[in-house]
N, C-alpha and C positions, 0 to 999 in steps of 0.2 A: 057566304053562307054555304057549308058543307053539303054536299049533293047525299040526299038523304036516301035515294035509291042504290048507293053505292053497296054492294055485297060486303059484309064484313070478312076482314083476311082471316084465313084459316090459322089457328093455332101450329104450333111447328109438331111434327109428327114426333111420336114416342119410339125412341129406339129399338130395335127390336133384340131380344138377347139371342147371343149366338147359338145357332143350333149344335145340338151334340152331334160328335162325331164318333160314331161308334167304334169305327176302324181305330181312331187315335186314342179312345178309351181303353181298348182293349190292348195296344202296344204300351201304354204306359203301365197299366197295371201289370203287363208280363214283365217289363223290362223293371220295375219294382221290385216284383218277387225274384226275379233273377240277380237284382243286386243283394238282396237279402241273403237268397241261397249262397252266394260267390262268397259275401261274407262270413257266412257260417264256416265255410272251406277254406278261409283266409286267402281268396283269390281277389287280392283289394285292386291289382288295374283293371280286371274285367269288371268287379263291381262298380269302380269308378267312373268305367264308360257308361254302364247302365244308369248311374247316377245322374251325368251330366245329358243323358237323352230323356230322364223321367222330368229333370227340373227347367230343361227349355222347353219341353211340349206342354207343361202343366205346372206354369210359375206357382199357381196357389198352393202348391204341397210344400214351398220353401220352408215354411215355418215346422211342417211336420215332419220333414225328413234332414232338417238340418244338424242335428246331432250326429243322426248315421252318416252323413256327408262328410261331416268334419273328421270323424275316426278313420272312413274311409280313406279320405285325402292326405291324412298324418301317416298313417300306415303304407300306404302307396308311395308317399314322399320318400319315408325311411328307406324301402327297398331301393328307389331310385339311385336316392343317396348313397349307399351299399356299393351299387356297383358301377358308379360314377356317371350315370346318365344326369348329369347337372340339366343339360339343355330341356329334356322330358319333365323333370321335377318342376324347372318355375314355370315351363310352359301348362303344367296341370295347377299350378296357385295361380297363373293368370285369368284360366278358364274358370277357374274357383271365386275367384276377386269379381269377373265380370256377373255371376251369379248373386255374389253376397259381397257388394262395394264396401259396405258399413260394418262386417261382421270382424270384430275387434280379434277375435281370438285365430283367426284366419291370418289377418294382417301380421299379428305377431308372431306366429309360427313362420311365415315369408320371411320375417328378419330375422329370425334366429338361423334359418338357412344361409341366408344373404351373409351375415355376420361371419359366420363359421368359414365360408368361402372367400372371406376378403374383401366384400364389398359392403364396404362402413357405412358409405354415405347413403345408400340403398337402404340398407339395413335401418339406420337412424329416422329414414322416412319413412317406414313401415311403423315400427315403435311408436313415433312422435303422433301418427292418424291414430294407430289405436289408444292412446294414451286420451286424444282430443275426444273420442267416440265413448269413452269410459276412464273417465281421472284416476276410478280407484282400481283399475286392474292391476294386480299387484304384480303379474309375471313380464307387462311390458312393461311398468315400471323400474322394475330391476332390471332388464335388457336395455331400457334406454341409460340409465346411470352408466353400466356399463361400455356401454358404444359412445356415450359422452366423453367419456376419460380417452379416447382413443380421435374423436372429432376435433375437441376442443381442447386443445390441453392445456392444463394447470398453469403452465406459463403466460398465457393470454392472460389471465386474470392477474398475476403478479406483476406484470410489465404494466397494464391499465393504471395499477396502483400506485405503479411508481412514478410519482409526480417529478420529480428530481428528470428522471430520463425523459419523460414526455414533453416537459418544457424546453428542453435543451432542442430536442428534433422540431418543437413548432419553431422556435428560435432562429435556427437554420435554414429551416424553410420558410420564413417570411422574410428574411435578409437576403436570399437567391430571388425570389420573387420581387419584391421591392427592387433588386439590382436589373430587373431586367427577362428573368427565366420565366415566361408567361405560359408558357406550355410544357405542361408537365405529365409524366405516364409516373404510377404509384405500382411497382412491382412487389406482387405478396401481399396484396392490400389487407388482409385480415377482416378485420375491423372496419376497415375503412378511414382510420383515423389519420394517416399522415396525407392519404389524399383530401380528405376536408381541410385540412391545415393548409393545404397549397389554395385550396378555393377560398377560403377565409382570409387568406393573404394577397387576394386580388387576381390571382391567376385566370387568364382568359379561357385556356382551355384545359381540362384535368380528366386523365383518363387512367384507369386501373384496372387491373388483371388480378385474378385471384384460381387458384388450380383447385383449390378443395371446392365441391359443391356447397357441401352444409356451409363454409365460411364464405363464400360468392351468394349466398343466400341470404346469409348474417348480414354483410356490407352491403348490401340492395335494400334490406328492411333499416338499416342505420341511416344510411344517407338520404332515403326518403323520409323518416323521419325526423331529421334535421333540415329538410327543406331545401336538398341539394340534387333533387334525383334527375333535373334538367341540367343541372352544371359539373357532373362527375359523370363519365361513360364508364361503367363497370362491366368487365367480359371475364365469361368462366372460361379461361385460358392459360396455358402457361406461357410465359413473354418469348419464350425463345420458338413459338408456335405463331407469334404474330409479326404482320408483313403491313408495309404502306402502299399503296392504299387501304388495304383489304380490311383490316381492325382498327387504324386510326387515319385519317387523313392526311398527317405529312409527319415527319420527324419533331422531335418536341426536345425542349432545350432544355429540360431537368427531370434526372430520373432521381426518384427519392425510394428507398428499400431498406428494409432491416431482414433481408434472408441470409442471416447468420447464426450459426449456432456457437454450441461454449468453444469448438474446434474451428471458430472463423468461416471454415471453406465448406462446412460440412452440408449446407443446404444448397449448395450449387452458386453463391454469389459471382463466382469466376466465370463460370460458363454465361452465365446470364447477363452480365454486364458485357462480355465479349461480344454477344448476338447483338445486345441492345447498341454499343457504338458502331456495330456494321449496319443494323437496319433499324433502327430507332430512334437511335439520338444525333443532334445535329452534331459536324464535327467538333474534335476537341478543343480547347484553347491552346495555343503555343507559346504561351508566355505565363509567366506565375505572375503577372500583375494583371489581377482581376479586373482593376479598372479600365485598362488599356484599348480593351475590346468589347464592342457592343454583345451583351450577354445574350440578347434574343437571336443571335446568329452562330453560336456557338454552343455547345452542348457542355453538362458536367452531372456527376453523379453526387448526392447525399447518402452515404458519408463519403466522403473526398478520399479517405485511406484509412490503415491500421497498422498498429505496432504489436507486435508478438512478444509474449514475456512468458518466462519460464522458471521454474528450481526444480531440485531434485528433494524428495523428500521421503520420511520414513512413516507409515502409517500402518499399524495391524490391520485396521479394517480393509483397506487395500489389496494387503497381502494375503489374507485370508480367503479372499475371494478370486485370487489369481493363480495363486500355486499351492501346491502340495505342501501343509508345514508340519505333516504328523509322519509316524514310519509304522505306527500302530494304534490301530484302533478297534473297539471291541473285541479284544484277544485275537485280533486278524493284524498278520504283518502285510504292509503294504511295499514292502521291497522291490517286488516284480511288476509293482502299477505301470511301472515303466516313467514316461515323459508325459505330465497331464498340463494342457494350456487351457486358459479363458478363452474365448473366442474374441478377443482383443489384443492384437499383437500388429506390429507394421517392422517386424524384423526381416530380414533378407528373406526368408523361405516363408515368410506368412502370404497364404493363398488368398483368392479375391472373397473368399468367404469369410475372412476374418474382418473384424472393423479395426481401423487404426488407434481409437481411444474411448474410452467410455466417459462418462461425466460423474462428478461429486460435487458436492456442496463443500467445500474445505471448513469451512467455520463451523459447520454442522455433522463433521463426520464423527462417530462412535470413536472415543478413544483420542480423537484429537488427531494432529500431525506435528511432526517436526522438520523444519527447513533445513537442509544439508547443506545447500549452497545460498550463496545469494541470488535474487532472480538476476537474470542473465537475458538481453535481447535476442529473441530469436530470429525476427524478419521483419522486412517494411515492406508493405504493399500501398501501389497509388493506385486506387479504382479510377483516375480520371486519367489514366495513362493506358492507353489499349495496349500499344508494344509488350508493357511491363505485365500487363494479365496474360497476355498469347505465350509469354514467354516462362510462364510461373512454372508450368508441369516440367519443362525441359531444363529450368534453373540448374545450376550444378550444387550437387551435394555441398553443403557449407559443413564443415567440420570444427566443433567446438571443444576447448580444454578448459573446462571449470574448476574453480578452486571448491575443494571443499573445505569447509569453514565450520562443521559439528559433526561430531563423531554419531553412528548410528548405521542401522540396516537401509541399504536403498530399495526401497519399493516402487517407486514411481517418480514421471516425472509430471510435474502441474504444471499447467499450460492457462493462461487468459491473453488479454488482449486491451489494448486503448483503442479505441474507435474513433477515427477523426471526422468529427462532422462538416466542418470546415474549419479555416483557419485558426478559428479563434473560439471553437469548442470543441469536448470529445468527452466521450463516457471511458468508464474503465470496469470491466470484469474481474478485477482481482479479489482474490479469497477475503482480503481484509477489507473491502470497499461494502458499503450499505447497498447492494444490487440486489434483484432480482436474477441475477445468472449465476449460473455453475461454472467449475472450472474444467477444462479437459485434462483427463488422467490418461497418461500412457504407461501401463504397469508394466513392472518389469519381471518378464516370464523364465528366467533361470531358475531351475531347480533348486540352486543350492543359495544360500544366503550370501549377499554382498554386502560386508562389513566396510564400510567407509570410516576413515579417520583423518582429523584436521593436518595438510600437508598434502595429501592426495589430489589427482586430478582425475575429473570423471569425463571420459570423450564422449560427446555427444553428435549424431549426425542430423542435419534438419534437411528435410527436402520436400516437395511438394509433387510429388509423384501422382497420377489421376487425381489435379488439383485439391487434393487431400495434404492437409499440414501431418507430416511425418516427424516426429521425434522419436530416434532411438538411441537408448544408451547401448555404446557398443565395447568399452574398456575403460579400466580405471590403470592410471599410471601411480605406481608407488615406488620412490627411492628409485626413478629412471626407468625401472621396469613395468612391461605393460602386461596387465591381466586381462585376457578377453573372456566378453561376457557374452558377445554373440560370434559364434564360432563360424559364421557365415560372411562376416564383413570383411572388407578389402583393407590392406593398409593405407591406403590412398585411395580416398573416393574417386578424385577427379586427376587422374595422371598428367594431364595437360594443365590444370590451374589448380592453386593450394588456394582454400577461401581465406579471406584477410577475418584476422581475430577481432570480433566484436569488444566495444570498449569494457565489458563485463567480464570477457572471458580471457584467459592466458595466453600466452602465446605457446605454438606446440614447440613441447621441448627436443632439443637435434637429439637423435639417434648416439645409444653409446655401445661398444662392442657387448657391455653385458645384456643391455635390453635385447638387442637383435639375437643374441644367444637365446634369453629366455624366448623370445618369440618363436624362434627357430624351433626349440624342444616342444614348445605348444604344441607344433601343427604335427609333430611326429607320433606314433602309437606303436608300442611295442607288441600289439598284436592287431590282426584284423577282423574286427568281428562287424555283422551287419547293424546299421543303423537301425533302431527301435524307431517305430511308429508312434508319432506324438498322437495323443489322443486327446480330442477338444470335447470339453465338458462346458457347461454354462457357469456362469460366476456364482448362482446359487448351489450349484451340485457339487463345487469344489468347496462352497463355504461349509456345505453339509458334511463332505467328507472329513475336512478339519474338526469337524464338533465332537470331541472327544465323550462330553458327558452324554449326549445324544445316545451314542452305541453304545456305552457301558450302561445306558439306563435298560435299552432292547435288548442287551445281551443276557442281561439280570433276569427280566422279564420272560423272554426266551428260554434260559436255563429252568427258571421255576417250571414252567407251563410243560415245556417238551418232558422234563426229566419226571416229573410227576404223570403224566400220560403213559410215558414208555413202562413206568412201575405198574401204573393200573394193569395194562395190555400183558404185561408179563404175568401177574398174580391171575389175571382172568384166566390164562391160557394153560397156566399151570393146574388150574381146578378141575378136575375127572372123576372118574368111578374109582374104587377101592383099588381093583386089579385092571391097571390102564392098559396090560399087556395081551392077557389071553384071558379066554372066556369057557366054561364047561357047557357042552350041549347036552341035549336032553339023552343022548344016547352015550355019555361020558367020556367023550373025547375032549381035546382040548384044542381051540384054535384061537388063532390072533383074534382079537376084538375089533370090533368097528372103528373104535376110537384110535387104536395104535395104528392102523393103514391108514387112518383120515392122516394121522399126524406126520406118518412116514412120507405122505405124498404132500405134505402141504407148501404151498407157494412162501417161497421168503419174503416177499413182496406183503403179505397179510399182516406182517407186526411193524409195516413201516407207517411211520405217521406223516402226513402230507402237509404241508406249507406252502401258502401262496402268497407272492408280496404283489399287490396292484398299484402301488405307489406311482406316481409319475417321477420318470427321467430314472437318473441312475442310480442304484442303491445295493450297500452291501449287505442287507439285511438276510437274503437267502444264502447268502455264503455263511453268515453266522449261524444258521438255521443248521446248516448242510453239514456242519462241524461235528453235529449229533449222528451217532452209527445207525441208530434207528429212524434219520428224518430223511425223506425225498424232499426237495425244494424247488421251488419254481419261481423263475424272476420273471417281469414285466418289461424287461428291459430290450427295446426294438432294435437298436441301430447294432450293424454287424460289428462295428470300431469297439463297442463298449462291450458289445459280449465278450469280443477275443479278450479283453483286460478282464472281466469276471473269470474265464476260465483260465488265466495264467494266476490270478490269482488263489484260486480254490488248488491248482498245482501245488503252487507253492506253501499252502496252508493247510496239504495233506487230505483235501475233499475229493475223493473219488469222482471221476466225470459223470459217472450215472446218479451222481446223488444231486447234480444242479443239473434243472433243462430250463428252456426258455418257452415261456406258458404261450407266448402270443406266436412262438412258432408251429405250436401243434394245432392251432387251432386254421379251420378252412378258410379260404378266402373269403365267403362270404358269411361266414359264422363273425358277428359282431358280439357276441356275447362272453365279455371276458371273464365274469363271474358266474362259473358252472360245475359241475362237481369235476374230480381228478380224473373219473374214470367213473363205468356206469355202477361198478358195486362200493367203489370208497368215496368217504366224505373228506374235507380237509379237517386236519387239526389245529391249523392257526391260518388267521388271512389278516393280512396287513394292508389297511384301506389310507390313502392320503385324504388326508382330512382339512389342510389348513393350503392355503395357496400361499406362495413366498410374498405377495403383496399385503397379507393380513386378515384374508376373507375365508369366510368357512366354501369348501369346494362345492359347486353345484352338484345338484342331486346326491349328495352324500347320505341322508339318510335313507333314501332310495336302496343305493348300493350297499348299506348297513344292514336294512332288513333282509335284503336279498342274501348277504354274506351268513347271516346267523341262521339263515335255513341251510345251509350246506356245511354247515358242519358236526361234527363226530360228538357223542355226548363227552362234555368236557373240554370241548373245543372252545377257542376264544377269537374274539376279533381283536385285533390292535389298531387302535387304544380301543378301550371298554368305555371311557367317558372322555368329553371335553367338558372343562368348566370355563367360562367367560369372565374373566374380570374386567373391570373398568374404576376410573376414577372421574371424577369433576376437576376441569381446570380451566385457567383464565389466559386464551392465546391469542392475541393478534394475528401471527404469524398464520396458523391455520384460517383464520377470518380470509386475509388478505389471498391466501393460496385458492378461496373456495367460490369466491365472488367478489366483484367491483363492489368496494364499500363506500360510503358516504353517500350524502344527500345531493353534494354539487355535482353538476356535471363533468365528462372529463374534458380539460380543454376548453368548457365552454361546449361539447356537445353529447348529445343524449344518446350515449351507448349502453350503459347499465342496466336499462331492462332487456335488453335485447339479448347479450349475451350471458347474462344472468338465469336465461332460461336454460342455460345448459349447466347451471350450477349442480354439482354431485353431492348430496349430504356427507357421502362418506369420503372418507380423506383416506387412500391408501399409500402403501410402501412408506410410513411412517417410521424414522426413528425417535423414539418417544425421551429415547435417554438425553438426547441431544437438543429435543423442542424447547424453543424458548418459549416458557407459559409459569404459571405459578398455580400448584398446587392446590385445591379448594377443600380436598377430601382426602380421606386415605383411601385406598384402593377396597373394592368391596364385589362378590360373587354377584354376576348378574344373569347369568345364564348357566344351564346344565343340559348337556348332550349326552343320552344313555345309547351308545351304539351297540351295545347288548340286548338292550330291552325298548324298542321302538316304540312299543304301546306306553311306555312310561313318559313319553316326552312331552312337553306342552309348546305352545306357539307364541303364550304372551306372559309375562310376567310382569308385577310390579315392584320395585325394590325401592324402599326407603334409604336414603343415603344423610349422614348426617355432614354439614358443612365447617370445615375446621378450619375457615380463614373469609372474610369477607370480600366480596369482590363479584364477578360478572361471569357465570358460566358459558362461556362459548364453546364450548368441546367435551365430550366424554374418549378419550384414547380409550383401547381395549386391547386385551390379549389373550392368551387359551394357556390353561394348565392340561396339558394332553396325558389324563393317566393310563399308563398300561397295564399295570394292574393295582388292587389297593395298597401297595407300598411304594410302587415306582411310579413318577411322572417326569415330564419336561416341560419345561416352560418356553414360550414362544419371545417372552422377554428377556430371556438369558441373555448377556453380552456376546456371548459367542454362538448364538443362534443364528440359524441362516434366514429364519423368518424376519420379517417386518413387522410393525403392528398397524394397526387403524385406527382411526376416529370418527364417531359421527360429531360433525357440526352442527349446532343447533340454531334453528332459525325460527324466533329469535332469540339473543341471548336472556338469560334469566339473571337478574340481581339478586345476590344471597348474602345474608348477613351470617358471620361465626354463630355456629349452636342450631341454625336454620335445618330443619329435614326436608329433604329435597326428595319427591316421588319420579323416580324414573320409571317410565312405562316402557319397556324393552319387546320388540318383537323380532320374531326370526320366523320369516317364511321362506323355504327351501334356503338359499344361501343368504337372502337379503337382508340385513338386520337394520333395525331403524331403531329410532329412541326419542321420547318427548318428555320434557321435564317442567314439573310445576311445584310448586311450593305446598307443602304440607300443612294444611291451617291447623289439623288435630294433632293432639299429643301423639308420636309415635314414638315405637320400641325398633332397636336395630334388626335389620336381617328383610328378608323379602318371603313373598309369598305367592306360591303359582295361582293365576288367574284362571277363569274358564278359557279354552281354544275358541 
């Protein structure tokens, strides 16, 4: 029985409220007041410090001060960014996120700074967190889409959708494991698919490494979801930094990898395999008989090797992106431009900043291509021979003489390879194969056209300097005479050895007295002139220079505007009193009138028209404007080499040096504002904005720039372009689906990968060539959206457009392009064949089934530079055309 005399237990004492601290409250109050005063004075750094103090001492004020704190942080971050104080900038953001760890706006802003500075993995993490906190946050969504294109490149989707390639890799790995290779290292694991193939085949131990943080985290998720977390050890590391036993307990018997690019060696497979053979793999087999040695005691690599092929091609599309093809555009002679190169070259004088090759999918290149030679065998490599790998960079240059089989202009060497997974299975990346691979393109940089004809021999040097595959067209042999294409090449690339001809290459012809004489004459000069410096432009900039229609259109629009403004100024200045030269005073004497004195002392610059071009990259538009005698033009070209080219062209075209200036040279180092008055008293007559990115998207912050530009114009001035009209079309395209996401309900090789990598699906596909896209047109083209750069208030953010289906099918995407209207009479299209712009497409998820005659409602939204669309069948009777909706 309980003790009835026991005193009842006391209840828990109520916690006392913290005592008010008058001194703390006073400090908080004064600091808050000081922060607000500093904001008023635009002293953002001091204001930020005061806000940190206030919010750390009084967390209950966070909701009250959140907006002001954000504003202060962003302004102070911009100042720190402008003066290069990067570490201080990120310290401020980290302090802000300690106070507001779940603030999607701060997370997104920090991600933007990280992305601009090249920290793409970290930026993606911040955008992803912001979207998790607020899934409908448009700025974070747009930023995440942009960075996703960098972090998970579109070829990941293509490869995972390439069932033939996946099955061949799986079979090769399964055979190797079954033959005794029971310890496996997957180098550059990506999604983890090859490592999982090894584990599924029965490998006892599987290791994998991945350098990209995003792909490493993705692979960890995929492996865990497929029940292999304990069976595959994934390292966030470069394979060349791995050691035994620090990273893996012992050497492995099999390395699997696909760290190859279109040029085979561009992703560093040679260096990584040399390191693997020395530090991570068991010793190689010393015999070709696979069954003669115990595989568990020797090492091998999948793929086992590769054979590289090539051919000479003619392609207008390649030509216009890599060398100047015109001598005049927009009324400007380009004779004085000198030698222009794209940043793609492996000639003897190419520096380290040049890439040896670019890539193209020849089967989809606009305008097609013509093979001028038969395919030739350029190189063989055995990945299981470490001595061969180590000797690749020092391998003697191989000189090939290729018979020309078809007449045409030599524009490039196209290269592909056959990847030998093992002795029985291989993959080809050739242009006629149904493959996810592009081909490597070695463009001809010779400023003059190189016309080939049957009977000629093209001389090509093949080397692997710096472990990059390099092919250089150096000469053409015609009728026994050698015509040099590269003036820096030597007559014999290997004085001590001559490369043996390949099966597809013709033997080197013996020199004749005539050919020796021609070669000697080619090396002589009648006068010694200093070599002109080569100017390097981006491929898109060279394509723009070659676009005659673009420059003619701008020239026409500029002439109309500038001539009209000059005439208006001339008419206004001629209006004055009846007797502009004298006036009679009250005493009867005659004196010069004030207007006459003013006219006599008038500044000649008062009648000038001011032109500003703030478009990205190299532009001739300021020169075209400066040819008008009454115009002073400003260019935004930054690189001194490019400025020198414009000065040379100005002199050659009769433009006085004082009529062309470089706008960014006028700004102070701390002045970040490109759009401002030409001087305190002047306004611009015309401002050119760069509206569309080469990839096919609207440039970021375009409308903000247009609003500011229109405020800086004189009466009658104009922003170029004045309007942008967005056009689109309904299409059915499996290609766009395959390049956008892993397709189908079935797992990839039995593994659940799609839900994880499809998180990085981006609904807008960029760098699209609509003219060669494999698709069915399901409608006519239709106007989707209009942006008025002269009247920002007239724009809208949402529009519904009704499109009639002309064919039955499945609407998978809406490709779009722009009609850029310079004035009411003149426009240029980003869809034209000679455009330097590519197109883009919104991929619809899910697709929409339509029948011929159906009306499809497209809801189009443009927020900042992000375009989104959704589609549905219109159940009501519809009429053609679209109507703006409320923003």
